[in-house]
N, C-alpha and C positions, 0 to 999 in steps of 0.2 A: 502487404503485411497484415497478418491476422493478429489483432490485439486481444489478449485474454485477460480478463479481470477476475480476481479472486477476492471475495469478501470474507474477512476473518471470522471464524467461529460460528456457533449457532446458538439458538435460545437456550438449549439444554447444556451449554458449557458453563460450569459454575464459576463465579467470581469475576467474570469479564464485564465489569460494570463500575460506575462511579459509586462511592460510598453512600450517596443519597438516592441512588437508583434513577437519577435523571438521565443518565447516559448509559445505554446498554450497547456494548460493542457490536454484537451481532446485528442489531437494528441500525445503528449508525453506519457501520461499514457497508451494509446493503444499500442504504439510502445514498451514500456517496458513490458507490460503484454504479448504481443505476443512473445517477446524474452524470457521471463520467461517460458511461456508455451512450447515453442519449446525446450528449454534446459531441462526442467523437463521431457518432452516426450522422449528426447534423452536418459535420464537416466533411462527410464522405468516406469515413474510415470503416473498415470491416472489423467489428468488435463483438465479443461474446463474453458474457459472465459464465464462468464455469460452475458456479454454485447458485442455483435458483431456489433451492430448498431453504426453509427457515431453520430447520433442525441442523445440527452439526453434521458435516460430511467428513469422513476420515481423510487424513492427509494422503494416505495411499490412493484413495479414490480420486481425490483432487489431482494428484500427480498423474494417475492413469488418464484422466480426462484431458489434461494438458498434452501429455505425450501422444494421445490418439490424434489430436489436432496436428501436432508436429509431424506425425507419420503421414497424415493426409496431405499436408501442404508444404512440408519441409521445415525442419527446425530453424533454418536461417530465415524463414518467412513468418516467424511467430515471435511474440514477446509476451511475457507475463508480468503483471503487477498485482501483488497481493496487498490489500488495504486493511490496516489495523489501527487500533489506538494503543498506546503504550501504558504501562503501569509500573510504579515503583514498588508496590506492595501487592497484597492479595485481595484488594477491594474493600477492606474493612475500615480504612481510615484515610483521611485526607493527608497527603504528603506534599513535599516541595519540589520534586523533580519536574522539569518542564522541557518543552521543546519538540521539534520535528526532526525525524531522522529516517534514513533508508539503509537497508541491509542487502548485501550480496553474499555469495559464498566466498570462502577464503582463497587468496591468490588472485592473480590477474585473470579475469575471465571476460567473456563477451558481454556480461551484465554490467561491467563497470561504466561503460559509456552511457547506458540507459540510466544508471544511478546518477551519473554526472549531470545529465540533462534534467533529471528530477530535482537535484540540488539547486541548479541554476534557477529553475522555476520557483522553488521554495524561497530562495533569496529575494526574488522579485515580489512574491505574493504575501509573504509573512513578515511585513515590515514591523520592526520593533519586537519581534518574537525571537526566541532562541532557536537557532538551527544547530542541532547537535552533530558534530563532525568527529571523525577519527582519521587524522591525517598521517598516521604512522607509516602507511605505505604510499603516501603521495596523493591519495584521492580521498574525498570526504566521507564515503560510505563506510558503514560498520560492516565487519565481516564475521559471519557465523554460518555454520553448516546447517541452517534450518532445513528441515526435511523437504519442504516444497521448493526451496531454491536449489538444493543439492541434487535432487532426483529428477527434475524436469530438464528437458533437452534443449530448451530455447533460452534466450536471454531472460533473466528473471530477477525482479527486485521486490522486496517487501518494504512497504512504507509504514512507519509508526507515526501516526498523526496526533502528536501531543499526548498528554497524560490524562487518563480518565480518573486518576486519583489526585489531581491538582485542581483546586476550585477555579482558579483563573483560566486554566486550559479548558476545563469543561464548559465554563461560561462562553468562552470563545468558540469552541467546537459547536455548541448548540445555537450560536447566534447566526443570523442570516449572512453577516459579513464573513464569519469563520467558515461556514459551509461553502460559500462561494469561493473563498480563497483555497480551500482544500481541493475542491473540484478543479479549479483553474490550474492549480499546481500539477495535478495529475495529467490533465489534458495537454497543457503546454509542454510538460516534460516528455510525455510520450510522443507528441507530434514533432517536437524538436529532434528527438532521437531518430525518428523515422526519416525526417528530411536529411539527416546527416549521413544516411547510409548510401 
């Protein structure tokens, strides 16, 4: 199984930051993706970050990179996790929304099982934190036709790792404990899914 990691946005994407500038989504997502990659490699998995640039890479380019790997090794032999931080506003004020969530495309897809594994890992790792769920269709992931999820050929999930415009969430995300929990959630969720295949 080829594991593909996508780190959300780039330094030149406006507004993707905490109101005080202590958390920059592009930087945080890259730090987490690199740590997830290193831990998965240590465990013997084949993993690749599809965006190594610091600047933003268009969604179409990201999708092309993923689908090229799918063409090379087979879509059934790939998975994608896109790592982000959520926001309730546009980055200018502290707000109250909180919690961790994951997204797949609409309807029952091959991505739902990957999202389920990530949710189970989140429940284990984010003790006392809100896990945001949408159980309308019987599973916890939220469903949106985000471009990178809808247009890639493999199982694909986008994680929203708490809110960068919530003071408590930002303090947690920037803490050593929070970073370890975010990395562990991704590693455990991905490896559990692969073992289940």
